[in-house]
Backbone as a ProteinNet text record, in pm:
[ID]
protein_1_A
[PRIMARY]
MSSEVEFSDSSVQESSSKMTPDREEPRTHPDGGDNGSRGETLLLMMPFFMLTLTSFIYFVPTPSPSITGTALKCFPIIHLLLFVLQQDVTFSKEEGAVTYQNKVLAGLLFSVIGDAFLVWGNYFFLVGMTFFGLAQAIYISAFGWDHTRIWLGSALYGTAAGVLAALLQEESGVFLVALPLYTFLLATMLWRALDRAFPMSGETPTWQHRVSGAGGLLFALSDLSLGFFKFQLDYSHVFEQSIIMLTYYAAQMLIALSVVN
[TERTIARY]
928.2	885.5	845.1	765.6	630	719.6	812.6	844.7	966.6	999.6	1115.2	1035.2	908.4	827.7	778	719.3	737.7	852.5	936.2	1051.3	1065.2	1090.6	1079	957.4	874.8	721.1	798	877.6	863.7	942.6	1026.4	1218.5	1153.1	1048.6	990.8	936.6	854.7	757.6	869.7	1001.4	1091.7	1103.4	1184.8	1269.9	1120.3	1038.8	945.3	892.3	891.3	891.3	989.4	1092.4	1242.6	1231.1	1196.9	1164.4	1129.9	969.9	821.7	871.5	885.2	902.4	824	818.6	695.8	573.3	456.8	365.7	378.2	383.5	356.3	280.6	223.1	130.7	70.2	-67.1	-134.8	-95.4	-42.7	-74.1	-201.8	-158.4	-273.6	-230.3	-331.4	-290.2	-275.1	-203.6	-210.7	-336.1	-443.9	-493.3	-458	-624.2	-545.5	-407.2	-359.5	-248.5	-291.4	-231.9	-207.4	-137.8	-133.9	-41.3	87.9	155.3	298.3	271.9	338	353.2	298.2	276.3	229.8	340.3	474.9	589.4	598.4	552.9	578.3	451.1	342.9	207.4	236	298.2	365.7	463.8	545.1	615.9	537.9	455.1	375.3	298.7	276.3	207.5	331.2	466	543.7	535.7	487.6	537.9	344.7	282.3	164.2	188.3	221.6	250.8	353.8	449.8	553.6	459.7	448	324.5	226	135.2	62.5	164.7	290.8	401.9	408.7	406.9	467.7	317.5	212.9	104.7	84	72.7	56.1	143.5	290.8	394.6	366.9	318.1	317.3	176.1	92.1	-59.5	-97	-172	-209.7	-189.7	-84.5	-60.7	-103	-76.8	-136.7	-286.3	-341.8	-498.3	-484.7	-394.1	-438.6	-416.8	-491.3	-496.1	-406.4	-306.2	-253	-229.3	-179.7	-105.9	-54.4	8.6	70.9	66.4	-21.2	-90.2	-188.7	-309.8	-365.5	-272	-147.3	-125.3	-17.1	-18.1	32.8	-109.3	-179.9	-335.4	-299.4	-337.1	-394.3	-278.4	-200.1	-93.9	-91.2	-83.9	-131.4	-229.4	-407.6	-497.1	-504.3	-389.2	-325.3	-253	-178.1	-62.5	-176.4	-280.6	-386.3	-456	-492.6	-519.2	-412.6	-305.3	-187.3	-203.3	-209.3	-192.9	-304.6	-380.9	-564.3	-513.4	-491.3	-448.6	-343.9	-268.6	-180.6	-200.1	-278.4	-350.2	-418.4	-384.6	-381.2	-554.9	-692.3	-777.2	-853.6	-755.3	-845.2	-849.7	-744.3	-741.6	-827.4	-864.2	-957	-1073.5	-1088.4	-1239.3	-1343.1	-1319.6	-1427.1	-1495.5	-1671	-1729.1	-1754.5	-1709.2	-1688.2	-1572.5	-1492	-1355.7	-1343.5	-1344.9	-1253.4	-1373.3	-1522.3	-1595	-1589.7	-1544.1	-1526	-1420.9	-1286.8	-1160	-1221.5	-1283.9	-1308.2	-1419.5	-1435.7	-1556.2	-1430	-1357.6	-1313.4	-1217.5	-1180.4	-1042.4	-1160.6	-1287.8	-1394.3	-1438.2	-1442.4	-1454.4	-1331.8	-1216.2	-1059.7	-1099	-1142.7	-1100.3	-1203.3	-1296.1	-1389.2	-1323.2	-1262.4	-1233.1	-1125.1	-1032.6	-905.1	-964.3	-1106.5	-1089.1	-1176.1	-1243	-1368	-1219.8	-1133.4	-989	-966.9	-906.6	-839.9	-984.9	-1082.1	-1222.9	-1199	-1189.9	-1246.5	-1117.2	-1023.2	-877.7	-947.7	-1007.5	-998.9	-1126.6	-1228.5	-1332.1	-1454.6	-1562.5	-1638.6	-1729.8	-1759.1	-1795.2	-1772.5	-1639.2	-1574.6	-1617.3	-1630.9	-1618	-1818.8	-1871.4	-1975.6	-1967.6	-1875.3	-1835.9	-1743	-1674.7	-1606.4	-1703.4	-1799.6	-1937.4	-1964.1	-1960.9	-2082.4	-1980.4	-1862.9	-1775.1	-1747.9	-1770.2	-1743.9	-1874.1	-1966.2	-2131.8	-2117.7	-2076.3	-2043.4	-1953.3	-1883.1	-1761.2	-1864.1	-1927	-2006.3	-2130.7	-2191	-2261.6	-2159.7	-2045.6	-1988.3	-1965.3	-1916.6	-1841.1	-2048.8	-2116.8	-2264	-2268.2	-2251.9	-2276.5	-2160.6	-2024.9	-1958.8	-1983.1	-1985.5	-2044.7	-2143.3	-2238.2	-2336.7	-2450.8	-2542.4	-2686.3	-2705.2	-2599.2	-2638.9	-2687.3	-2609.5	-2673.3	-2715.7	-2858.6	-2915.8	-3012.6	-2964.4	-3050.3	-3127.6	-3215.9	-3303.2	-3302.8	-3322.5	-3270.5	-3097.7	-3019.6	-2920.3	-2897.9	-2967.1	-2996.5	-3100.1	-3228.5	-3260.4	-3199.1	-3104.3	-3027.8	-2912.9	-2887.7	-2779.1	-2875.2	-3004.9	-3025.6	-3095.7	-3104.2	-3194.3	-3052.2	-2936.7	-2821.7	-2789.4	-2815.9	-2754.7	-2882.1	-2955.4	-3126.4	-3068.8	-3015.7	-2982.8	-2885.1	-2757.6	-2670.4	-2700.9	-2768.7	-2803.9	-2887.6	-2967.1	-3054.8	-2941.1	-2852.8	-2778.4	-2680.2	-2659.8	-2566.3	-2649.4	-2730.9	-2799	-2882.6	-2854	-2949.2	-2946.4	-2841	-2806.8	-2757.8	-2785.4	-2761.9	-2871.2	-2867.7	-2981.6	-2876.1	-3034.8	-2927.1	-2983.9	-2819.3	-2785	-2736.5	-2692.3	-2660.3	-2772.1	-2921.5	-3064.3	-3057.7	-2988.4	-3010.3	-2952.6	-2782.8	-2648.8	-2633.5	-2670.7	-2590.2	-2673.8	-2827.7	-2876	-2874.3	-2884.8	-2854.6	-2665.3	-2590.7	-2480.1	-2496.5	-2521.8	-2590	-2606.2	-2732.5	-2770.3	-2729	-2634.2	-2550.8	-2407.4	-2352.8	-2269.8	-2313.7	-2406.4	-2499.7	-2511.4	-2570.8	-2638.1	-2433	-2340.4	-2253.5	-2197.2	-2218.5	-2170.2	-2275	-2362.8	-2449.3	-2374.6	-2396.1	-2385.3	-2193.7	-2123	-2007.2	-1990.7	-2105.8	-2112.3	-2141.1	-2257	-2378.7	-2273	-2168.2	-2069.2	-1986	-1918.4	-1809.9	-1860.6	-1991.4	-2080.2	-2180.3	-2157.6	-2264	-2349.2	-2466.3	-2572.7	-2542.6	-2566.4	-2506.6	-2480.4	-2400	-2367.4	-2236.7	-2241.8	-2214.4	-2044.5	-1963.5	-1774.1	-1776.2	-1690.2	-1598.6	-1509.1	-1489.1	-1338.5	-1256.9	-1119.3	-1070.3	-1145.3	-1118	-1130.8	-1291.8	-1366	-1480.8	-1463.9	-1383.6	-1345.1	-1306.9	-1185.9	-1134.6	-1209.4	-1256.5	-1353.1	-1467.1	-1504.8	-1608.8	-1565.5	-1390.6	-1363.3	-1309.5	-1306.5	-1267.3	-1370.5	-1500.7	-1649.4	-1666.2	-1635.9	-1644.5	-1574.3	-1440.2	-1322.9	-1363	-1458.8	-1491.4	-1585.9	-1739	-1789.3	-1745.4	-1660.6	-1601.2	-1535.2	-1467.8	-1405.4	-1488.1	-1583.6	-1677.5	-1770	-1827.2	-1831.7	-1721.3	-1625.2	-1593.2	-1591.2	-1566.3	-1518.3	-1647.5	-1758.7	-1934.1	-1940.6	-1892.1	-1864.9	-1800.1	-1686.8	-1556.8	-1629.8	-1652.4	-1727.1	-1804.2	-1888.5	-2104.9	-2100.9	-1984.7	-2072.2	-1938.4	-1822.4	-1692.2	-1576.8	-1524.1	-1409.9	-1275.5	-1213.3	-1064.9	-963.9	-814.2	-751.6	-748	-671.1	-679.1	-642.9	-478.4	-379.9	-453.7	-549.6	-598.9	-745	-805.1	-940.5	-839.8	-777.4	-760.6	-664.4	-602	-555.8	-622.9	-725.5	-872.1	-928.4	-903.4	-1020.6	-919	-790.2	-696.9	-713.1	-655.6	-625.5	-657.1	-832.6	-945.2	-940.5	-964.5	-987.7	-852.2	-759.6	-644.5	-682	-666.7	-662.8	-799.6	-936.9	-1052	-1010.4	-942.4	-939.5	-814.4	-699.9	-643.9	-669.3	-777.6	-791.6	-942.9	-985.3	-1129.1	-1017.2	-895.3	-818.7	-760.8	-700.8	-654.3	-767.4	-854.2	-976.3	-977.7	-891.9	-970.4	-826.2	-709.9	-576.3	-682.2	-657	-637.8	-650.8
6891	6811.3	6687.8	6694.8	6578.7	6518.1	6526.3	6467.1	6345.7	6430.1	6409.3	6206	6280.3	6167.1	6060.5	6136.1	5981.4	5929.8	5945.7	5878.7	5786.6	5831.8	5720	5638.2	5651.6	5595.6	5437.8	5497.2	5383.2	5303	5297.2	5265.4	5167.2	5237.9	5161.7	5039.2	5032.3	4912.3	4855.1	4904.1	4808.6	4744.3	4821.1	4685.8	4546.3	4625.4	4553.4	4408.7	4463	4360.6	4259.5	4287	4182.1	4130.7	4173.1	4092.4	3990.1	3966.4	3921.2	3801.5	3647.5	3603.2	3602.5	3536.8	3543.2	3409	3414.8	3415.6	3251	3139.3	3029.5	3015.5	3009.4	2968.2	2830.2	2855.5	2697.8	2589.2	2546.1	2378.9	2346.6	2321.4	2283.4	2161.6	2098.6	1968.2	2009.9	1965.9	2084.1	1973.5	2097.5	2065.1	1946.9	1801	1681.9	1634.3	1607.6	1522.3	1447.9	1337.7	1203.9	1220.5	1167.5	1141.2	1163.2	1163.7	1120.9	1124.2	1096.5	1161.2	992.7	1001.3	838.7	767.4	844	717.6	637.8	759.1	715.2	575.9	641.1	537.1	383.5	384.4	270	214.3	290.4	213	137.4	170.2	150.2	5.3	7.8	-98.2	-259	-250.7	-335.3	-425.2	-411.5	-546.5	-627.3	-573.1	-637.9	-729	-655.2	-715.9	-859.1	-816.9	-890.8	-1038.4	-1001.7	-1101.9	-1162.5	-1098.6	-1203.5	-1316.2	-1272.1	-1318.1	-1466.3	-1417.6	-1520.2	-1619.5	-1575.7	-1703.4	-1737.6	-1752	-1740.8	-1865.3	-1815.1	-1992	-2056.6	-2038	-2153	-2178.4	-2102.1	-2151	-2212	-2080.7	-2133.8	-2315.1	-2332.2	-2495.3	-2617.1	-2579.6	-2672.7	-2717.5	-2800.2	-2837.1	-2869.2	-2858.4	-2942.2	-2837.7	-2799.8	-2683.1	-2664.8	-2565.1	-2558.7	-2410.4	-2432.4	-2304.6	-2185.8	-2272	-2196.5	-2134.1	-2204.7	-2143.2	-2070.2	-2071.3	-1998.6	-1844.4	-1823.7	-1703.5	-1670.1	-1715.3	-1686.1	-1634.8	-1699.4	-1621.9	-1518.8	-1502.6	-1383.7	-1243.2	-1262.8	-1192.9	-1061.3	-1053.8	-937.8	-867.7	-924.9	-871.7	-778.6	-834.7	-739.4	-644	-625.8	-538.9	-426.2	-462.3	-323.3	-291.4	-348.1	-296.1	-179.5	-203.9	-138.7	-41.2	-80.5	75.7	152.1	156.8	213.6	270.5	214.6	276.2	380.4	348	491.1	642.6	544.6	699	808.1	950.5	1050.2	1121.7	1109.7	1146.3	1242.4	1367.9	1464.4	1602.4	1617.9	1703.1	1716.9	1544.8	1481	1605.4	1656	1735.9	1613.6	1483.2	1407	1371.3	1407.2	1429.6	1294.4	1259.9	1159.7	1083.9	1116.9	1076.9	957.3	993.6	908.7	832.9	838.2	743.3	638.1	688	596.9	470.5	544.3	467.3	363.8	383.2	318.7	190.7	235.8	111.3	-1.9	76.2	-8.7	-104.4	-57.8	-79.2	-224.1	-207.2	-299.2	-389.3	-360.7	-512.5	-549.1	-468.7	-584.9	-656	-649.3	-687.2	-827.4	-795.6	-915.9	-1024.7	-974.9	-1058.2	-1093.8	-1033.2	-1130.8	-1227.3	-1254.8	-1333.5	-1482.5	-1379.1	-1490	-1568.5	-1519.6	-1581.9	-1683.3	-1679.2	-1798.9	-1872.4	-1895.4	-1975.4	-2085.2	-1991	-2032.1	-2159.5	-2095.9	-2264	-2375.8	-2376.3	-2515.2	-2577.3	-2500.8	-2611.9	-2653	-2762.8	-2804.2	-2672.9	-2726.7	-2629.4	-2498	-2502.9	-2349.3	-2277.1	-2364.9	-2234.2	-2161.4	-2218.1	-2149.4	-2034	-2059.8	-1967.2	-1841.1	-1879	-1789.4	-1685.1	-1776.6	-1654	-1611.2	-1627.4	-1553.1	-1422.5	-1393.5	-1263.7	-1205.4	-1245.3	-1218.6	-1116.4	-1217.6	-1154.3	-1007.8	-1014	-865.6	-794.7	-853.5	-737.8	-647.4	-718.8	-708.2	-605.7	-634.4	-553.8	-402.4	-441	-265.3	-216.2	-283.5	-236.9	-123.6	-191.5	-123.1	-42.1	-39.5	86.9	196.4	194.5	244.2	346	215	324.5	416.4	381.5	504.8	475.2	549.8	502	634.7	738.7	891.2	892.5	785.8	728.8	620.1	645.4	504	475	365	307.7	210.4	224.6	92.4	41.3	61.6	-54.7	-151.1	-82.1	-124.8	-239.9	-195.8	-250	-410	-338.9	-499.8	-626.8	-527.7	-644.2	-692.3	-685.2	-704.8	-801.9	-805.4	-900.4	-1041.1	-971.8	-1061.3	-1215.5	-1141.9	-1177.8	-1267.1	-1219.6	-1322.4	-1416.2	-1406.7	-1505.6	-1602.5	-1590.2	-1670	-1777.7	-1693.4	-1774.6	-1833	-1865.7	-1892.8	-2022	-1999.9	-2089.2	-2222.8	-2178.4	-2253.8	-2342.8	-2247.7	-2337.2	-2430	-2370.1	-2466.3	-2536.8	-2632.2	-2714.7	-2833.3	-2872.2	-2980.6	-3014.5	-2857	-2842.3	-2845.3	-2863.5	-2894.3	-2838.7	-2866.7	-2788.1	-2646.8	-2624.3	-2476.9	-2404.6	-2453.3	-2367.1	-2298.5	-2341.4	-2327.2	-2214.1	-2137	-2025.5	-1911.6	-1974.1	-1901.1	-1860.3	-1935.6	-1900.1	-1733.8	-1775.8	-1700.5	-1515.7	-1558.3	-1416.8	-1361.6	-1441.9	-1420.6	-1327.1	-1448.2	-1350.1	-1192.9	-1204.3	-1110.2	-950.2	-994.3	-889.7	-833.3	-992.4	-936.1	-882.6	-874.8	-804.5	-658	-669.1	-509.7	-437.3	-505.6	-456.7	-365.2	-467.1	-399.3	-327.6	-323.8	-177.1	-92.6	-64.5	10.3	50.5	-22.6	21.6	77.6	32.1	51.6	222.9	223.2	328.9	441.8	445.2	544.2	570.7	440.6	496.5	561.8	514	615.8	689.3	788.8	898.9	955	1026.2	1042.6	1164.3	1160.3	1291.9	1427.1	1500.6	1588.9	1644.7	1507.5	1462.4	1407.3	1494.7	1393.9	1338.2	1153.3	1067.9	1108.1	1126.2	1142.3	1000.5	990.3	921	784.5	786.6	700.2	651.2	681.7	629.6	489.9	603	478.5	329.7	338.9	245.4	144.7	232.5	107.5	61	96.1	41.6	-61.3	13.9	-158.5	-300.6	-269.3	-336.9	-432.8	-331.5	-414.1	-487.5	-457.9	-554.6	-669.5	-662.3	-782.9	-873.6	-834.7	-859.2	-1011.1	-925.6	-1012.3	-1138.7	-1095.8	-1237.1	-1302.6	-1269.8	-1378	-1463.2	-1365.3	-1433.3	-1555.6	-1518.1	-1580.2	-1719.9	-1698.1	-1804.5	-1910	-1836.2	-1953.1	-2000.5	-1968.2	-2085.3	-2137.9	-2133.4	-2210.4	-2331	-2282.6	-2398.2	-2500.6	-2439	-2498.2	-2620	-2589.2	-2598.1	-2687.6	-2658.9	-2660.6	-2747.1	-2614.7	-2660	-2773.8	-2853.5	-2890.3	-2921.2	-2801.7	-2797.4	-2813.8	-2784	-2844.8	-2742.6	-2812	-2711.7	-2575.2	-2605.7	-2496.3	-2362.9	-2378.4	-2324.8	-2220.6	-2348.8	-2264.2	-2190.6	-2186.1	-2073.5	-1977.2	-2005.6	-1866.1	-1766.6	-1795.3	-1724.9	-1663.6	-1754.5	-1686.3	-1571.6	-1631.5	-1483.3	-1387.4	-1409.5	-1303.9	-1200	-1216.9	-1143.8	-1101.7	-1176.5	-1138.6	-1002.2	-1063.6	-998.5	-814.7	-869.5	-729.8	-615.8	-697.7	-622.9	-595.8	-615.1	-523	-457.6	-478.6	-376	-235	-220.9	-115.7	-78.1	-141.5	-70.5	-30	-76.8	0.2	113.3	144.2	273.2	359.6	300.9	432.8	502.8	444.8	551.8	688.4	649.3	710.2	855.3	969	1140.6	1172.9
755.3	851.9	778.8	678.1	635.7	604.7	500.4	413.5	512.9	603.7	660.7	736.5	765.1	868.9	765.5	679.3	586.1	523.1	520.1	542.4	631.4	704.7	848.2	847.9	829.4	802	664.8	597.9	429.8	486.3	574.5	620.2	737.4	785.9	924.1	863.3	710.4	646.8	616.7	516.9	462.4	564.1	702.3	726.2	818.4	840.9	853.3	783.7	661.5	607.2	540.3	592	583.4	726.4	829.8	966.9	875.5	841.8	867.6	735.7	761.7	608	560.7	406.5	321.6	368.8	372.7	397.9	270.6	326.4	213.8	115.4	7.3	-51	-13.5	-25.1	-35.6	-106.8	-39.9	-152.3	-235.7	-336.6	-388.5	-506.9	-571.4	-687.3	-779.5	-904	-1029.8	-1103.2	-1146.8	-1197.7	-1265.3	-1311.6	-1430.6	-1408.8	-1233.7	-1219	-1117.1	-1121.7	-1022.4	-861.4	-834.6	-725.3	-727.9	-892	-945.9	-1056.8	-1109.1	-1246.9	-1306.5	-1455	-1497.5	-1460.5	-1511.1	-1462.4	-1328.1	-1238.1	-1066.9	-1029.8	-1161.4	-1119.3	-1191.4	-1286.4	-1358.9	-1272	-1172.1	-1088.2	-951.6	-929.6	-803.9	-875.2	-1021.9	-1076.5	-1094	-1131.2	-1119.7	-1048	-913.9	-759.7	-894.3	-874.4	-948.9	-1062.5	-1141.6	-1301.6	-1249.9	-1171.7	-1148.2	-1067.7	-930.9	-904.9	-970.5	-1039.3	-1139.9	-1259	-1264.6	-1401.4	-1309.6	-1162.6	-1065.2	-1075.2	-1075.8	-1014	-1169.9	-1275.4	-1428.4	-1393.7	-1338.5	-1378.2	-1264.9	-1181.5	-1070.9	-991.5	-1002.7	-947.1	-1085.4	-1186.3	-1296.2	-1329.5	-1393.4	-1395.9	-1296.5	-1143.6	-1061.7	-1030.3	-1078.9	-1030.3	-888.6	-788.4	-664.4	-595.6	-509.2	-387.4	-290.8	-315.8	-181.9	-75.9	18.4	51.5	14.8	-77.9	-173.1	-289.8	-334.9	-457.3	-430.1	-279.5	-213.1	-239.2	-148.4	-163	-317.2	-379.7	-542.9	-571.1	-607.3	-639.2	-606.8	-426.9	-414.3	-386.2	-391.1	-380.5	-462.3	-625	-706.5	-645.8	-608.4	-516.3	-386.1	-338.6	-194.6	-225.3	-359.5	-372.1	-452.5	-512.2	-572.6	-454.7	-313.2	-213.6	-172.2	-134.6	-77	-186.9	-293.6	-447.8	-451.4	-390.7	-367.6	-211.8	-128.2	-10.8	-53.4	-127.9	-136.5	-192.2	-300	-352.4	-233.9	-279	-235.7	-324	-295.7	-308.2	-275.8	-221.8	-89.3	-218	-307.6	-467.1	-541.4	-496.4	-644.9	-651.5	-855.3	-778	-832.7	-858.3	-878.7	-742.2	-729.5	-642.9	-559.4	-466.1	-314.4	-378.1	-411	-413.1	-315.5	-192.9	-104.3	-106.2	-66.3	-74.8	-170.7	-297.7	-426.6	-341.3	-363.4	-305.2	-180.1	-59.2	62.8	-54.4	-89.7	-200.3	-229.5	-370.8	-433.2	-351.7	-212.1	-114.1	-34.3	-5.6	23.8	-73.8	-219.9	-286.3	-328.2	-298.8	-305.9	-277.4	-155.2	13.1	22	-17	-44.5	-109.5	-226.7	-393.8	-290.8	-291.5	-194.4	-118.7	-60.3	63.6	-41.4	-145.3	-255.5	-321.8	-331.4	-426.1	-350.7	-219.8	-175.2	-110.5	-100.2	-93.7	-234.4	-329.3	-494	-492.5	-433.8	-496	-439.8	-339.9	-218.7	-322.8	-386.9	-480.4	-363.8	-444.6	-353.8	-289.9	-138.8	-34.5	-93.5	-65.1	-46.1	-143.6	-259.5	-439.6	-394.4	-290.7	-248.2	-150	-99	33.2	-40.9	-117.2	-234.2	-315.1	-374.3	-453.2	-401.4	-271	-148.2	-131.7	-125.2	-73.5	-187.1	-328.3	-485.7	-470.6	-457.6	-414.1	-372.5	-249.3	-177.9	-264.9	-278.2	-382.2	-519.3	-577.1	-679.6	-625.6	-499.9	-431.1	-423.9	-343	-310.8	-497.9	-557.5	-687.7	-726.6	-686.9	-730.5	-711.1	-565.1	-502.7	-520.7	-580.2	-590	-771.5	-824.8	-974.7	-1003.4	-861.3	-817.3	-998.4	-932.8	-1029.8	-1059.6	-1102.6	-1179.6	-1296.2	-1426	-1528.8	-1522	-1559.1	-1595.3	-1704.3	-1819.1	-1925	-1897	-1872.1	-1881.1	-2000.2	-2134.5	-2216.7	-2219	-2200.1	-2141.3	-2019.9	-1941	-1812.1	-1856.7	-1926.2	-1981.6	-2105.3	-2159.6	-2226.8	-2139.2	-2093.9	-1953	-1889.6	-1840.9	-1773.4	-1876.9	-1964.3	-2061.1	-2146.6	-2156.7	-2192.8	-2055.7	-1946.4	-1800	-1781.8	-1831	-1813.7	-1898.7	-2047.8	-2156.4	-2031.4	-2031.4	-1976.8	-1859.5	-1742.7	-1693.7	-1741.2	-1795.2	-1895.1	-1913.6	-1961.1	-2068.9	-1935.8	-1806.4	-1745.4	-1653.3	-1613.2	-1509	-1570.2	-1676.9	-1740	-1659.3	-1619.2	-1585.9	-1366.7	-1360.8	-1197	-1157.3	-1030.4	-895.6	-775.1	-663.2	-506.1	-554	-400.8	-385.1	-486.8	-629.3	-750.5	-805.1	-802.3	-862.4	-854.1	-656.3	-614.8	-585.4	-589.9	-586.6	-693	-799.9	-915.8	-995.7	-997.4	-1023.9	-931.7	-856.4	-732.4	-799.2	-811.6	-804.9	-944.1	-1079.9	-1182.5	-1184.2	-1158.9	-1117.8	-1045.5	-964.4	-879.7	-1033	-1078.3	-1215.3	-1271	-1378.8	-1459.5	-1398.2	-1289.7	-1196.5	-1180	-1205.1	-1158.6	-1328	-1383.4	-1540.7	-1575	-1596.7	-1562.2	-1518.9	-1442.9	-1303.4	-1432.2	-1427.6	-1549.9	-1649.1	-1722	-1861.9	-1845.8	-1811.4	-1773.9	-1733.7	-1610	-1584.8	-1633.3	-1779.5	-1863.2	-2012.4	-2039.1	-2171.8	-2067.6	-2038	-1984.7	-2083.7	-1996.4	-2126.1	-2227.5	-2332.5	-2411.1	-2376.8	-2459.1	-2322	-2202.6	-2183.3	-2097.7	-2085.1	-2039	-2100	-1997.1	-2022.6	-1910.5	-1885.9	-1726.4	-1738	-1764.1	-1734.3	-1747.4	-1647.8	-1525.4	-1467.5	-1481.6	-1529.4	-1532.9	-1691.8	-1792.4	-1878.8	-1841	-1715	-1714	-1588.5	-1544	-1458.6	-1542.3	-1622.2	-1697.5	-1794.2	-1785	-1917.9	-1754.1	-1678.5	-1527	-1527.5	-1508.9	-1509.8	-1620.6	-1763.4	-1841.4	-1877.5	-1830	-1814.7	-1718.1	-1583.1	-1416.9	-1524.3	-1569.9	-1604	-1691.8	-1819.8	-1920.5	-1815.1	-1758.7	-1642.8	-1592.2	-1492.3	-1471.7	-1571.5	-1629.1	-1780.6	-1792.9	-1779.2	-1854.9	-1701.8	-1621.3	-1524.1	-1503	-1519.9	-1540	-1600.1	-1773.5	-1865.6	-1822.9	-1824.5	-1779.2	-1652.4	-1569	-1471	-1454.9	-1561	-1565.3	-1684	-1812.7	-1958.9	-1989	-2025.5	-2119.6	-2010	-2076.2	-2043.5	-2087.7	-2060.1	-2126.1	-2033.3	-2126	-1965.3	-1889.1	-1740.6	-1600.6	-1695.7	-1754.1	-1764.8	-1867	-1971.4	-2044.1	-2022.2	-1903.6	-1812.2	-1730.1	-1683	-1556.6	-1581.3	-1725.4	-1802	-1849.6	-1868.5	-1947.8	-1788	-1731.6	-1601.1	-1527.5	-1515	-1418.7	-1524.1	-1647.2	-1731	-1710.7	-1766.2	-1751	-1558.6	-1485.6	-1373.5	-1279.7	-1302.3	-1256.2	-1313.6	-1520.5	-1608.4	-1475.7	-1488	-1451.4	-1304.1	-1223.6	-1074.7	-1099.3	-1190	-1187.1	-1238	-1345.2	-1442.4	-1301.9	-1169.1	-1135.1	-983.7	-983.5	-832.4	-927.5	-1077.3	-1129.1	-1166.7	-1182.4	-1169.5	-1062.5	-932.4	-813.6	-788.7	-921.8	-921	-984	-930.4	-945.7	-1129.4
[MASK]
+++++++++++++++++++++++++++++++++++++++++++++++++++++++++++++++++++++++++++++++++++++++++++++++++++++++++++++++++++++++++++++++++++++++++++++++++++++++++++++++++++++++++++++++++++++++++++++++++++++++++++++++++++++++++++++++++++++++++++++++++++++++++++++++++++++

């Protein structure tokens, strides 16, 4: 009798297990993976490269401002905005990844507005500088203050002071206030980017930290070129714009890529 009962119970359990669907395993993001393969990331970036090339062909050689030129200059950064929006960082092991993504988005947004104003020069140059100052402040917040080397910050501020002394030799008026303020923000952004890319001994930087550091460095080089070309040096329009825009687009691209998990 007991054996028959045991057999009956096992049959019921077996039949019930067949009727109950297998429970789906929770979905997790692969360790070290991004939202797709590297090839998919490259594919998503292809429009950026094409738009950048278009900007170099049609915007860079044109000295006079126009609505078409403004659009061509801004399109690559607009694409980077969309690229960052597409990234799913909820699986990231990086602490504060969602907040970082939102700050990079805000930085790109203020940058593209600044781009549009800079095209038109004169009074609008100061407006554009203001928006880029806001972008730098947001990037400073994004890169954070977890690792702070006082000597590095001091060296960068000292270098910035020397650059300002060279740029402001013959300037007067509002630039005597606006340029030092922006330079301070730019130097601080570079400080935070480099500290993040090269943390204290014993800590291993992530790939995201490295590319954001490179992006911060290229951003500073782009603005340094812009400052000297506007206030001190005089080369052909195509040469000046090529240097400025090449380093600028590369900088923003690397900062945008630092969001990829």
